[in-house]
C-alpha positions in Angstrom: 4.2 10.8 -19.7 0.4 11.1 -19.5 0.3 9.9 -15.9 0.5 13.5 -14.6 -1.9 15.2 -17.2 -4.9 15.5 -14.4 -2.3 17.7 -12.7 -0.9 19.3 -15.7 -3.8 19.8 -18.2 -6.6 21.6 -16.3 -6.0 25.3 -16.7 -8.0 28.3 -17.5 -5.5 31.4 -17.3 -3.2 33.5 -15.3 -1.7 35.9 -17.5 1.7 37.9 -17.4 0.6 40.3 -19.9 -1.9 40.3 -23.0 -1.5 41.8 -26.2 -4.2 42.0 -28.8 -6.1 39.4 -26.9 -3.3 37.0 -26.8 -1.9 36.4 -23.3 2.2 35.7 -22.9 3.0 34.1 -19.6 5.4 31.8 -17.9 2.9 29.5 -16.4 -1.0 28.8 -16.5 -3.3 28.1 -13.6 -6.7 27.0 -13.2 -8.9 28.4 -10.4 -6.7 30.9 -9.1 -3.3 33.0 -9.5 0.0 31.6 -10.4 1.8 30.9 -7.0 5.6 31.5 -8.2 6.7 34.4 -10.7 8.7 33.7 -14.0 12.3 33.5 -12.0 11.2 32.5 -8.5 12.4 29.2 -7.2 9.9 27.2 -5.2 9.5 28.1 -1.5 9.6 24.5 -0.1 13.4 23.9 -1.1 16.3 24.6 0.6 18.3 27.1 -1.6 21.4 26.5 0.2 21.2 22.6 -0.2 24.7 21.2 -1.2 25.0 19.2 -4.2 27.1 16.2 -3.3 26.3 12.3 -2.3 24.6 9.6 -3.1 21.2 8.6 -2.5 20.4 4.9 -2.9 17.3 2.9 -2.7 15.7 -0.8 -3.0 13.5 -2.2 -5.8 12.0 -5.4 -5.9 12.0 -7.9 -8.7 14.2 -7.2 -12.0 14.2 -5.1 -15.1 15.2 -5.5 -18.5 14.5 -2.3 -20.6 14.9 1.4 -19.8 11.7 2.5 -21.4 8.5 3.5 -19.5 6.6 4.5 -22.9 5.9 0.9 -23.8 4.4 -2.1 -22.3 6.9 -4.4 -23.6 9.5 -5.5 -20.9 10.2 -4.4 -17.4 11.5 -1.0 -17.0 14.0 0.2 -14.8 13.4 2.2 -11.9 13.5 6.1 -12.1 14.3 6.6 -15.6 12.2 10.1 -15.7 15.3 11.4 -14.0 16.6 11.5 -17.8 14.1 13.3 -19.2 12.3 17.0 -18.6 8.7 18.4 -19.4 8.3 21.5 -21.5 6.4 22.5 -18.5 6.2 21.4 -14.8 3.9 21.4 -11.6 4.8 22.6 -8.2 4.5 20.3 -5.2 2.3 23.1 -3.5 0.2 24.4 -6.3 -1.8 21.8 -7.9 -3.5 23.8 -10.2 -0.8 25.2 -12.1 2.1 24.4 -14.7 5.3 26.3 -15.2 7.6 26.9 -18.1 10.7 24.7 -17.9 12.1 24.0 -21.2 10.2 27.0 -22.4 10.5 30.7 -21.2 6.9 31.7 -22.1 3.6 30.3 -23.6 1.4 32.1 -26.0 -2.4 31.8 -26.2 -5.8 33.4 -27.5 -8.8 33.7 -24.9 -10.6 30.8 -26.6 -7.4 28.7 -26.4 -7.4 27.4 -30.0 -4.1 27.1 -30.1 -0.9 27.9 -28.0 2.6 28.9 -28.7 5.7 27.4 -27.0 8.5 29.5 -27.1 11.6 27.4 -26.0 14.7 28.3 -24.1 17.7 28.7 -26.5 19.9 27.0 -24.0 18.3 23.7 -23.8 21.0 20.8 -24.7 20.5 17.2 -24.4 23.0 15.1 -22.2 25.3 14.8 -25.2 25.6 18.6 -25.6 23.7 18.7 -28.8 21.0 21.4 -28.8 17.3 21.0 -28.3 15.2 22.6 -30.7 11.7 23.0 -31.9 12.3 20.1 -34.5 13.0 17.9 -31.4 9.8 19.1 -29.8 7.5 18.4 -32.9 9.2 15.1 -33.7 8.4 14.0 -29.9 4.9 14.9 -30.3 4.7 13.0 -33.5 6.5 10.0 -32.0 4.1 9.3 -29.2 1.1 10.0 -31.3 2.3 7.3 -33.8 4.0 4.5 -31.3 2.9 5.8 -27.9 1.2 3.3 -25.8 -2.5 2.8 -26.8 -4.0 4.0 -23.7 -2.4 7.5 -24.3 -3.2 7.4 -28.1 -6.9 6.5 -27.4 -7.3 9.3 -25.0 -5.7 11.9 -27.3 -6.7 10.9 -30.6 -8.0 13.8 -32.7 -7.0 16.6 -30.5 -4.6 18.2 -32.3 -5.1 19.8 -35.8 -1.6 20.4 -36.3 1.8 20.9 -34.5 4.0 23.1 -36.5 7.4 24.5 -35.9 7.1 28.2 -36.4 10.9 28.8 -35.5 14.2 27.5 -34.2 13.0 27.7 -30.7 9.0 28.1 -31.4 6.5 25.3 -31.6 2.6 26.3 -32.3 0.1 23.5 -31.1 -3.6 24.0 -32.9 -6.6 22.2 -31.5 -9.4 20.5 -32.6 -12.8 21.3 -31.2 -12.7 18.0 -29.5 -9.7 18.8 -27.4 -11.3 19.5 -24.1 -10.7 23.2 -23.0 -9.3 22.4 -19.7 -6.6 20.0 -20.9 -5.4 22.1 -24.0 -2.6 23.8 -21.8 -1.7 20.4 -20.1 -1.6 19.1 -23.7 1.2 21.6 -24.6 3.3 21.0 -21.5 3.4 17.0 -20.8 6.1 16.4 -23.4 9.4 15.5 -22.6 11.6 16.2 -25.6 13.7 13.6 -27.6 16.8 14.0 -29.7 15.3 13.6 -33.2 18.6 12.9 -34.7 19.6 10.2 -32.1 16.2 8.4 -32.7 17.0 8.5 -36.6 20.4 7.4 -36.2 20.1 4.5 -33.7 16.7 3.5 -35.5 15.0 3.0 -31.9 11.4 2.7 -31.9 9.3 4.0 -28.8 6.9 1.0 -28.7 9.9 -1.4 -28.1 12.0 -2.0 -25.0 15.2 -0.8 -24.9 18.6 -1.7 -23.3 19.6 2.0 -23.4 18.0 5.1 -22.5 16.7 7.8 -25.0 18.8 10.8 -25.3 17.3 13.4 -22.8 17.7 16.9 -21.3 17.4 15.7 -17.6 19.6 16.4 -14.7 20.9 12.7 -14.6 22.4 10.3 -17.0 23.0 6.4 -17.0 26.1 5.7 -15.2 26.3 2.2 -14.2 23.9 -1.0 -15.1 23.8 -4.5 -14.1 20.8 -5.4 -16.1 18.2 -6.5 -13.9 20.0 -6.1 -10.6 21.2 -2.7 -10.2 21.3 0.7 -11.9 23.1 4.0 -10.9 22.3 7.5 -12.5 24.8 10.1 -12.3 24.4 14.0 -12.2 25.1 15.4 -15.7 27.8 17.7 -14.7 27.1 19.9 -18.1 23.4 20.0 -17.3 21.8 23.1 -18.8 19.4 23.8 -16.2 21.6 23.6 -13.2 21.5 27.6 -12.9 17.6 28.0 -13.9 15.7 29.6 -10.9 12.9 26.9 -11.0 15.7 24.1 -10.6 17.6 26.0 -7.2 17.4 23.6 -4.4 16.5 20.6 -6.4 18.2 17.5 -7.8 20.8 17.9 -5.1 22.4 14.5 -5.2 25.5 13.5 -7.5 24.5 9.8 -7.7 21.3 7.8 -7.3 21.7 4.2 -7.1 18.9 1.5 -7.2 19.6 -1.9 -6.1 17.2 -4.8 -7.0 16.3 -7.7 -4.3 13.6 -10.8 -4.9 11.5 -9.9 -2.3 10.6 -7.4 0.6 12.6 -9.4 3.3 15.9 -9.6 1.2 15.3 -5.9 0.9 14.9 -5.2 4.4 17.9 -7.0 5.2 19.9 -5.0 2.4 18.9 -1.9 4.2 20.2 -3.2 7.6 23.6 -3.9 6.2 23.6 -0.5 4.5 23.6 -2.1 1.2 21.2 0.7 0.4 20.6 4.0 2.8 17.0 5.3 2.3 13.6 3.1 2.5 10.2 4.5 2.1 8.2 1.8 4.2 5.1 0.2 2.7 4.6 -2.6 5.2 2.8 -1.9 8.5 4.3 -5.1 9.8 7.9 -4.1 9.1 7.3 -0.4 10.2 6.2 -1.8 13.7 8.8 -4.7 14.1 12.0 -4.3 11.8 13.5 -1.5 13.1 15.2 -2.7 16.2 18.4 -3.4 15.0 21.4 -1.9 16.4 22.0 0.9 14.0 18.5 2.2 14.7 19.5 1.8 18.6 22.9 3.8 18.1 21.1 6.5 16.3 22.7 5.8 12.9 19.4 5.2 11.1 16.5 7.7 11.3 13.0 6.8 11.1 10.4 9.4 10.5 6.6 9.6 10.1 6.1 12.8 7.4 2.7 14.2 6.4 1.0 13.2 3.1 -1.3 15.8 1.8 -2.2 14.4 -1.4 -5.2 12.3 -2.2 -5.2 8.8 -0.6 -4.2 6.3 -3.0 -7.3 3.9 -3.8 -5.4 0.6 -3.1 -7.5 -2.7 -3.7 -8.0 -5.8 -5.1 -9.6 -5.2 -8.7 -11.6 -8.1 -10.6 -11.0 -8.5 -14.2 -14.0 -7.6 -15.4 -13.2 -9.2 -19.1 -14.0 -12.4 -17.5 -18.0 -13.0 -17.6 -18.0 -14.5 -14.1 -17.2 -11.1 -12.6 -19.7 -9.2 -14.4 -22.4 -9.9 -11.9 -22.2 -7.5 -9.2 -24.1 -9.7 -6.9 -20.9 -12.1 -7.2 -18.4 -9.2 -6.8 -20.2 -8.1 -3.6 -20.1 -11.6 -2.1 -16.5 -12.0 -2.8 -16.1 -8.4 -1.2 -17.5 -9.4 1.9 -15.1 -11.8 2.5 -12.1 -9.6 3.0 -12.1 -8.6 6.9 -9.9 -5.6 6.9 -10.8 -5.1 10.7 -9.5 -8.2 11.5 -6.5 -7.8 9.2 -5.7 -4.2 10.7 -6.0 -5.6 14.4 -3.9 -8.8 13.9 -1.9 -8.2 10.9 -1.1 -4.4 10.7 -0.6 -3.3 14.0 -3.4 -1.2 13.9 -1.6 1.3 11.9 -3.9 1.4 8.8 -7.0 3.1 7.6 -9.4 1.8 5.3 -9.6 3.8 1.8 -13.3 4.4 1.1 -13.2 6.7 -1.9 -11.4 7.1 -5.0 -10.7 10.7 -3.6 -10.2 10.0 -0.4 -9.1 12.6 2.2 -10.5 15.4 -0.1 -13.6 17.4 -0.9 -13.9 15.4 -3.9 -15.0 12.6 -2.2 -18.6 11.4 -2.3 -20.3 11.7 1.5 -23.5 10.6 2.4 -26.5 10.9 0.5 -25.8 13.1 -2.7 -25.9 16.7 -2.9 -28.2 18.8 -5.0 -25.3 19.4 -7.4 -24.6 15.6 -7.5 -28.3 14.7 -8.1 -28.2 17.2 -11.3 -25.3 15.4 -12.4 -26.8 11.8 -11.9 -30.6 12.5 -12.6 -30.1 12.5 -16.6 -28.2 9.2 -16.4 -31.2 7.5 -14.2 -33.6 8.8 -16.7 -31.5 7.4 -19.5 -31.7 4.1 -17.8 -28.2 3.8 -17.1 -28.2 4.1 -13.5 -30.5 2.6 -10.8 -33.1 5.4 -9.2 -31.4 4.4 -5.9 -28.3 6.3 -6.7 -30.1 9.6 -6.5 -30.9 9.0 -2.7 -28.5 6.0 -1.3 -25.6 7.0 0.8 -22.4 6.4 -1.0 -21.1 2.9 -0.7 -18.7 2.2 2.1 -16.5 -0.9 2.7 -18.1 -3.8 4.4 -17.5 -4.1 7.9 -16.5 -7.1 9.8 -15.5 -8.1 13.5 -11.7 -7.7 14.2 -12.1 -10.6 16.8 -11.8 -13.2 14.3 -11.0 -13.6 10.8 -14.2 -15.0 9.6 -17.1 -12.8 8.7 -20.1 -13.1 11.2 -22.9 -15.5 10.3 -25.2 -12.9 9.0 -22.4 -11.6 6.6 -22.1 -15.3 5.3 -25.6 -15.8 4.8 -26.1 -12.7 2.9 -23.0 -13.8 0.7 -24.4 -17.1 -0.1 -27.8 -15.4 -0.8 -26.3 -13.2 -3.3 -24.2 -15.9 -4.7 -27.5 -18.2 -5.3 -29.5 -15.2 -6.9 -26.6 -15.1 -9.2 -26.7 -18.9 -10.3 -24.1 -20.2 -7.8 -25.4 -22.7 -5.2 -23.7 -25.1 -2.9 -22.8 -28.5 -4.4 -20.4 -31.3 -4.3 -17.1 -30.8 -2.5 -18.4 -27.8 -0.5 -17.9 -25.8 -3.5 -20.3 -23.3 -5.1 -21.3 -24.5 -8.6 -23.2 -23.1 -11.4 -26.1 -24.8 -13.3 -23.8 -27.1 -15.3 -21.7 -28.2 -12.3 -18.7 -25.9 -12.8 -16.9 -24.1 -9.7 -16.5 -20.6 -9.3 -12.5 -20.5 -9.7 -10.8 -17.5 -8.2 -7.2 -17.0 -8.8 -5.3 -14.0 -7.3 -1.8 -13.3 -8.4 1.0 -12.0 -6.4 4.9 -12.0 -6.6 5.8 -10.5 -3.1 5.7 -13.5 -0.5 5.5 -10.8 2.6 2.0 -10.1 1.2 0.8 -14.3 1.6 0.2 -13.6 5.4 -2.7 -11.0 4.3 -4.0 -12.6 1.1 -4.4 -16.2 2.8 -6.7 -15.4 5.4 -8.8 -13.7 2.4 -8.5 -17.2 0.6 -9.6 -19.0 3.6 -13.1 -17.1 4.1 -13.5 -17.5 0.2 -13.0 -21.0 0.2 -15.4 -21.4 3.3 -17.8 -19.6 1.3 -17.6 -22.3 -1.5 -15.2 -20.4 -3.9 -12.6 -22.4 -5.5 -10.2 -19.7 -4.6 -6.2 -19.8 -4.4 -3.3 -17.6 -4.6 -0.7 -18.0 -7.3 2.7 -16.4 -6.4 4.8 -16.0 -9.4 8.0 -14.3 -9.9 7.9 -10.3 -11.0 8.5 -10.8 -14.8 5.4 -13.4 -14.9 3.5 -11.0 -12.7 4.0 -8.1 -15.3 3.3 -10.3 -18.1 0.0 -12.0 -16.7 -1.6 -8.5 -15.9 -1.0 -7.4 -19.4 -2.8 -10.5 -20.6 -5.6 -10.2 -18.3 -4.5 -14.1 -17.0 -6.0 -13.4 -13.7 -9.3 -13.3 -11.4 -8.1 -10.9 -8.7 -5.1 -8.6 -8.4 -3.9 -5.7 -6.6 -4.1 -2.1 -8.1 -3.2 1.3 -6.7 -5.6 3.7 -8.1 -4.2 7.0 -7.5 -6.2 10.2 -8.5 -5.6 14.0 -8.7 -7.0 17.1 -7.1 -8.5 18.3 -10.2 -9.1 15.3 -12.6 -9.7 15.5 -16.2 -8.3 13.4 -19.4 -6.6 11.1 -17.1 -9.7 9.5 -16.0 -10.1 8.0 -19.3 -7.0 6.1 -18.7 -8.3 4.7 -15.5 -12.1 4.2 -15.9 -13.1 4.6 -19.6 -14.2 2.1 -22.2 -12.0 3.5 -24.5 -9.0 2.0 -22.8 -10.6 -1.0 -21.3 -8.7 -3.2 -24.0 -5.1 -2.2 -23.4 -4.2 -0.1 -20.2 -1.7 -0.4 -17.6 -4.4 1.4 -15.6 -8.0 0.4 -16.6 -6.5 -3.2 -15.8 -9.9 -4.3 -14.7 -11.6 -3.6 -18.2 -14.4 -1.3 -16.8 -16.7 -0.6 -19.5 -19.5 1.1 -18.5 -21.7 3.9 -20.5 -22.8 5.7 -17.4 -18.9 6.0 -16.1 -18.1 7.2 -19.8 -20.4 10.0 -19.7 -19.8 11.2 -16.2 -16.0 11.2 -17.1 -17.2 13.3 -20.2 -19.0 15.7 -17.8 -16.1 16.0 -15.4 -13.5 16.7 -18.1 -16.3 19.3 -19.7 -16.5 21.0 -16.1 -15.6 25.1 -16.4 -15.7 26.0 -12.8 -14.2 24.6 -9.6 -17.8 24.0 -8.0 -19.1 22.1 -11.1 -16.0 19.8 -11.0 -16.7 19.0 -7.5 -20.3 18.0 -7.8 -19.2 15.8 -10.8 -16.2 14.3 -9.5 -18.1 13.4 -6.3 -20.8 12.1 -8.5 -18.4 9.8 -10.3 -16.8 8.9 -7.0 -20.6 7.5 -6.0 -21.1 5.6 -9.2 -17.7 4.0 -9.3 -17.9 2.6 -5.8 -21.4 1.4 -6.5 -20.2 -0.6 -9.3 -18.0 -2.7 -7.0 -14.9 -3.5 -9.1 -12.8 -2.9 -6.3 -12.2 -4.2 -3.0 -10.3 -1.6 -0.8 -7.4 -3.0 0.9 -5.4 -0.7 3.4 -3.4 2.7 3.4 -2.4 5.8 5.6 -1.7 9.5 5.6 1.8 9.6 6.3 5.2 8.5 4.4 7.2 6.1 6.5 10.7 6.8 5.9 13.7 5.3 7.0 17.4 6.3 6.3 20.9 6.5 7.3 21.6 9.5 9.0 23.4 11.4 6.2 20.4 13.0 4.4 18.4 16.0 5.4 14.9 17.6 4.0 13.2 20.7 4.5 11.6 21.3 7.9 8.5 21.7 6.0 7.6 19.4 3.4 5.0 20.5 0.6 1.9 18.7 0.8 1.9 16.9 -2.6 5.4 15.5 -2.6 7.6 13.5 -0.4 10.4 14.7 -2.7 13.4 12.8 -1.9 15.1 13.0 -5.2 13.7 16.4 -5.9 14.3 18.3 -3.0 16.3 16.3 -0.2 20.2 16.9 0.3 23.4 14.8 1.3 25.1 15.9 4.8 28.7 15.1 4.1 29.7 15.9 7.6 26.9 13.3 8.9 28.3 10.9 6.5 31.9 11.2 7.4 30.6 10.7 11.2 28.8 7.4 10.3 32.0 5.9 8.3 34.4 7.0 11.4 31.8 5.1 13.6 32.2 2.0 11.1 28.5 2.5 10.6 28.6 2.3 6.9 
């Protein structure tokens, strides 16, 4: 639930009205006015969208739990459909949150407290009412049993959480709670039923074979554990007629089929085993959609714009292992990944290479530091936490290789060997780099998806040619999840997605406080300069200051070199059987298939009559 706090928690004020220095509002926005009024639906939805039909998707691997709130077990896909947050974000208003399970929030100018006025008609999926007691219970539950990376980040922020009426909760903050995050810390909670937890004895920090009782638009309908799951629309959903939900949650059923690998999933789509596919492979997008259903117009392919920050997808080093703590070793390894050849030969020229953790936005560091960035970085240089070069050097960009061949140029290889030698790794017996004790530099990349072999193996070849004892270990999805959790790897994939207004969520990604146990900071990053920069970003009280500090942080993160940028693009590649529709103009921040797409029953009937499905 904390993953979206960067969107939901960075607010200042946009009041509906104020009395005695207390603002009462249906929402809260930073750096501008709220886009939507209290009874206004989102502008990007189809208000006349029919409520019917099934949307079906593929997932890879398996699952054995319905809880995303623990690191035990592998959760089923899309369980978020069963729950709702007190406040939500719009897909075209990134700096705001709006009341969902509440009617209004009240707060003073200093944000020392906030009162949430809950809707009185909210019910859980079993028909029992949701009250303030359930909200307080949920907050206490997460603070006691939530994942460590969440508890570590919010520890000490709340002075109290008090039930002040049957449908009213008051949050009081300690001074340690960052000002821009306080309203987000009010809105992020998705209430669970206190009575259900007490009756079942369920714990939040354990995997569970059944979902928690929530207030969301869907309920669990069918499950074949590890193989498929179906969610059905709750016909008695309390929020069906709420203005903020008009044009949303339009499917009667959502089905997810699990496949062992991407190739099997692609074949399942061709045969109509599932009907919507968000493509993540350039090879598949370029070559796999030439089957008869496409030729006959039964399957639609679309490249849809993605206005979000580019995901910083890459290989990350396991910094908890001593051999990867030397930046010279990391740099030498990074030189061996040839994106240019991979894009030309393997990716059909469809990808760009990520270069920043905030790529495609004005938060990315570019060129030499601006005056504002230098003002942020100078104290860290004076404290001896950063090298002086950070004040004058251009922002680090990925190494560029030649597209004509996979092997890096000789000059690049010589430079990589020099860096290795400076770090104490020199060529030895067997053509392998060895340290002073004769030990080889072993590097294990773990992966469960065989379709990535053709991309990773050329990287392995270059590493072995350099003298690194490198290998790819392909394991099943359960082992993959477990080994990532335990830190039993040297290099692995990670998608480090960031937000337009970063704040507390940065600590889950990059802060020393989460290095021991985190699903995001899996690299185990610990650096005092980065910690201080994160603290300064969180404390930023203007958009200009925020931009300067995020750019400075981006510059330092890139200079650290714990990340080898892979590939990405600024479009959503979507294929679907021609029985679905979406708004002509999509909002910039969401593809929104499960949120605001809809089912076309007449088109589905045509497919059935044609024998397509």
